N, C-alpha and C positions, 0 to 999 in steps of 0.2 A: 503493500500500499503507499509505504515512504519513498519508495524508488517512483513508483507510478506518478506519485504528485512531483517530485521532482523533476521528471521527465516533462510534464504537462508545462512546469515553470520554464523548464528552458525552450519549450516550443514555442511558447508566448513569447519569450524574450528575443527569441531569435526571429520570430514573424514578425515584431515590434520595429526591430532593428533594419531588417529587410524594407518593413515597408516606409521605414524612417529614410534610408537608404535610397529607395524609387523617386520618393517624394523630393530629395535634397538632388539627386541628376536632373530629375526635371527640372526642378526650381532653376538650378545652376545652368541649364543645357544653354549652349553656345549656338546662337543661330546663325547660319549658315547663308551664303550668297544663292538664292536661286535663277534672278535674272536682273542684269543690268542693261537698260535702254537709254539710249539718249535720243531727245526731239530736239528738233529745232529748224534751221535755217543758215543761211551764210553769214548773218551778223551776230547780234549778241541776244541770246534767250536763257531764261532762266524761271524754274518753279521758286515760289517762295512759301508755299503752304500745301498741306495734303490734309485733307479730312473722309473719314468713311460716310458713306451714305446709306439710308435706308432700306434699298435695295440689295446691298451685300456687296456693290462696288466702291468705289472710291472717287474724289475728285480731287483735281490738283489745280491750283493757279500761281500765275508769275506775270511774267512780262516777254513781248518778243519784239524785235527790232525787226526781225526779215520778213522778206515776203516771197519765200520759196521755198523749196522742198517740203517741209512738214506744215508750212504754215500757206495757207491755199488764199484764205478772203482778202489780205492785205494789199493795199497798190502802193504804199510808201515804206519807208524805212524809219518813220518814226516809232517810238516805243509805244506798243499797246497793251491792256488788259489781255491775258490769254487764260484760256480755260478749257481744261481736256478732263473729259468725262470718263472713267473707264467701269468695266463689268466685274461680276466676281470671279471672272476667269481671268483678269489681268489684261482684258482686250480692249483697245480704245473704242470706244462707242460713238463719240463727237468731239470737236476740236473748233473754238471758236475765238475770236477776238472782237474786242471793243476798244473803242476812243475816238479820237479825231488826229488832227495831223501834226500837233505836238507829243509833249512826252507824257504818257498815260501809264503805271504802273500799279497793277493789283500786288497786296499783300495778305489778304487771308480773305477765309470764304465760311459762310455757315449755310445748313439746309434747313428751311422751316418745313413745319410737318406736313404741308401739301407736296412736298416734293421739290418746290422751287428753292432757288437760292439766292444770296444776298452776298455781293463782293464789297469789299473796301479796299482802298488805296489811296493815290494820289493822281491828280491830271493838270496838264497843263493848255490841255485845249479847248476850243470854243467852238468846236464845228464837229459836224459829223454826229457822233452819237453822244456829246458833249455840249450841253446847252446853256448853261449859265456859270461860266468859269468867272470869278471874282479878281483873279489876276495871279500869276504865279502859279503854284502849287495850289490845288484846293483839295480837301479832302472828298474824293469822289466816290458815291456809292450806287452800286448798278445791280439792280434784281432781275435774275432770267427765268424762266421754266425750265421744267425738268430735261427738255430739249436744246437749252442754250439759247431760245429766244429772249430778246431785250423784251421786258416788261415796264420798267419806268428805271430812270436815272437822277442823282440829284448832287450838287454841290454843295459843299458846307468850307466858307472860308473866307479870307479878306484878301487883301492887294498884296501880300508876302507869301511865304513857303510855308503853307498849312500842310501835313501830312499825315495820313491814316495809316496805322500799322496794323491795328487788331479789330476785330469784330466779335463779337460775344452776345449771344442772346441767353438771355438770364431767366429765373423763375416766375416773375410775372408774364414773361413772353413778350417782353419790350428787348430791344437792339441797344449793346453800347459799341460807340466808336470811340476808339482810342487812338491818341498820336500827339503830336506836337503842333503848337501854335507859335506862328512866327510875330512874337510881340511887337516889333519895333514897326511893321508894317498894317498891323491890326487896328488902326484908329481908336486905341485908347483901350482895347479889350485886353483880357489877360488879367491873372492876378494880382500882379507888382502894378500896374496901372501907372508904370513909369517908364514910357515906350523911350523916351530919349536916352536912359541910363540902361535899357535892357540889350545885354549882349547876345543873348538867342532864343530858346523860346520857352513856353510853360507846357505844362503836361496838358492837354485838352481832351478833355471826356465828354460827349456827346449822347443823350438818350434819344432814339426814335422809337416809333412803333414799326409794325411790319409794314407799315405804305411810303416809310419814309418819311414821315412827319416828326420834325424836332419836338421832343417834349421836353427837355430842357438842355443847357450848356455849361458846363462848368472848368475852370482854370486852378492848376495848382503850381507854384513854383516860386523862383527868385529871380534875380535879376541877370542870371547865367544861362546855361543850357541846360534844360531839363525835358527827358524826351520819355515817353511814355511807349510801352512796346508789348506790354500783355497783362491780360485782366483774368482773375477768379474772383468766384462768387462764394461767400462762406454761408454756413449752412443755415443762419438767419436772414440771408436775405443782403447781404451787406456785399462791399465788393473791395478788394486788395488788386491795389494799382501797383504795377512795378518796371520798371527803367533805371535812368541814372540821371544825376545831375552832379553838376560842379559848382552849383549854388550855395550860399551860407547865410541867406536872410529870407525875408518874408516868411514864406511857408517852410524852409529849411532850418530846423532849430540846433542840427548837431553833424555838421558837414566835417569827414575825417582826413580830407586830403585829396585835391583834385576832383575827380569822379569818382563817386560812391554809389553802389547799390541805394535806388532810394525807392521805399515801399510806403505805399499812401492808403490809409483804409478809409473809405466813404462810407454813408448809409445811401439807401435805394433811392434819395432825391440827390444825391452829390454831396452832401455836407461833410464836409472834412472831420473826422473821429480821431485819428491820431497818424503821425508819420515817423518815420524810422531810418535812419541812414546805417549802413553795413560797408565794411571796406577797411581800408588801411591808406596810407599816406600816398600811394600812388594811384594808378587808374584801375577802376573796377567798375564793371559796365555788366548791368543785368538784364537780360534778354528774353527770358519766360518763366515763367509760373506754374506749378501744379499741384493742385489739392490732394492731400491724404485722406485716409477715411476716418482720421480722427479729427479733422476739421482743423488740419495745422497744413502748413503751406512749404513746398520745396522751392528754392528760386534758383535758377543756374545762369551763368554769363563766364565772364572772364576777368582773371585777378592777375595785379603784376606787384603786388604789395606783400609784403613778408611783416607785417606788424600790426597793432590795434586787433581786429575782430579777426586777422588774417594767421594762423599759426605755422602755416607751411607754404613753402613757394619752391615749385622743382626746377624754374628756370624764369624763362621770358616773360611767359602768361599762361596760367593753369586755367582750366575748368574751376569753377569756384561753386560750390553747390554749398546754400544753407537752409537750413530747418529753422521756421518760425512758427509759433503757435499764434491763435487768432489775435492776440493783443499785441504781436510783435515782438515779442520775447525771442533772442537767440537761442535757439535747443542746441543745435551743433552746426558745424562747419567743416566741409571736406574739400583738400585739392585732389585734381588730376592731370596729370601731363608729363610731359619732360623737360630737357634741357633748351627747349625752343618755345615755340609759339602754339598754344591750344586755347580754344574758345567754343563755348557751347551755345546754339542757338534755339534747342526744344528741350523740352521734358515731358515725358506723359508717364502715366501708371501703366504698370503690365499685370495683365490678367494672371500669369504664373507666379508673379510675385514681385515686388521690387518695382524699379524706374528704367526706361530708358531714356539715354541723353544722346542728343545728337550735336555734331559741328564740325570742327576740324582741326588736324593735326599737321603739324611740320616737324614732330622729335620722332626718333627711332630709340628711345631711352626710358628707363625709369617705369613710369604706367604704360608707357607705348612701346610696342615689340616690335613693330614695323614702320617704315615709311617708303611710300613706292618712287617717289622722286623730288616730289616738291612741296605742296599743300594736299594731304588727304581728308575724304571723308573719314571722321572717327565717332563711331558709335559704342558707347559703354552701357553695360548695365550695373547698376547698383542696388544692394538690397536697400530694406527698411530704414536701415541704420546708416546707410552713407557708406557701406563696405562695399567695394570694386569686388564685381564678381568674374566679369569677363570684359574683354575690349576686342574691338577689331577695326583696320585702317582698311579702307576701301581706295582705289583710285588708279591713276598711271603716273606719267613721270613730270605731268603738269599740273595745273591748278583743279582741285576739287573742293567744292564747299555743301556740307548740308543744311538745309535751312528748315526742315520738319520732316517729323514723323509722325505715323498713324499705327496702330495695332492693326493687323488684317490678317485672318485665317492661320491662326497659330504662329503668327511672325510677324513682320511689318513693313511697311513701305515706307521709305525715306528718299525726300524729294530735296534737289538743289542743284548745282550748276557743273558744268566740267568745260575743262579746256584742253583734256588730252584724248589720243586715240592710241594709246597701246595699255600694254596690260590687262587689267581688268576692265577696261573702256575699251569698245572695241570699234566706235566711230565718232568721228567729229565732224560735223557737217558746217563747220565755220568759225568763229572764234570762239564764242562760248554756246553750249548747248544746255538744254534742260536736263537734268539727268534724274533719274529714277531706279531706284534700288529696291529690288524685292528679296527680304531676308524670310529664311523659313526654319 
């Protein structure tokens, strides 16, 4: 009887260890390259954002300067919004451009419940698809149907360079547009209200309804350059704004030296609740934010510092990840990179646990095991505590940059831009091509 009990215990323990081992192997599985494709023409083309779609596919947006090869509709060499829809088998369904005769660049996209899409970015045009430019760059917002047909377009801006970088639909079904306001040319708009002393821009946050009608507009910043790049929503419907700032006045209370990660919390009316700086005495720039299950937030970008909030630096610039709680308290910070330059552009939660981060790398040491020849796409996986689980460099002998990532079919789709035509990049059609990498 005693021997039987011991046997049962040993079997149970072995079984538990085996299950844990299988779980860990799945959790830490390194995604492998399934396909790499480039899209574009003979000039400059890039993808800036990718999102999954309700039909099981995905949609990528960016800009195209070309009017040949993969770009059939354009008739000039100005930059246009460029949108490509893919199905759940990775096949291109349709390919559209929108814009005018000047410079128009899409940065982000969302899908609405009816299958239509809203695209945000910035435009200098005042013809063809663009009807009301206020001067220089405006926030330009475009709604298209599920087949890529234009439904409406809207401009928000003043006479200066006003650029939208992020769009997000929030829990009340309204839509947030985030970017930068050129205060010097805004006719007295902006949080500082001191246009003649202002050296850069303010965070500019606009809330619109699904028809593009402006509900409110708010500004946050100081007298130097403040650039809003990403937005997350808290469990109770407030918003966390992230980007970077080198201001030390007006709304910014604790600049740590040159550019800092600048994180702002506002309520659903845009009222400022708190603001925090994170970084060191050198340049630290935040590009993206991702919410965690416990209503905390991971923020990623690049850092050149080695003091104050930053405990480690591997070289010129590292990917720097911070975790903050909903009140802006710094919970932990981690650096990833080698002796050269690394930076992150996007972070997403991964269903197998942890987070995927994409950006670029020029190193081949420390955390980076390989460099293909210049600047590579660099994708890394971290666990919930910020421990590096795996990393991968992808590219050719020239320049590659990853700008966005989305989970797709037990893997991920990475988009960006490429100048190479060797090693892992088979085709280059011009200067830079839009780059799409499928990992599985």
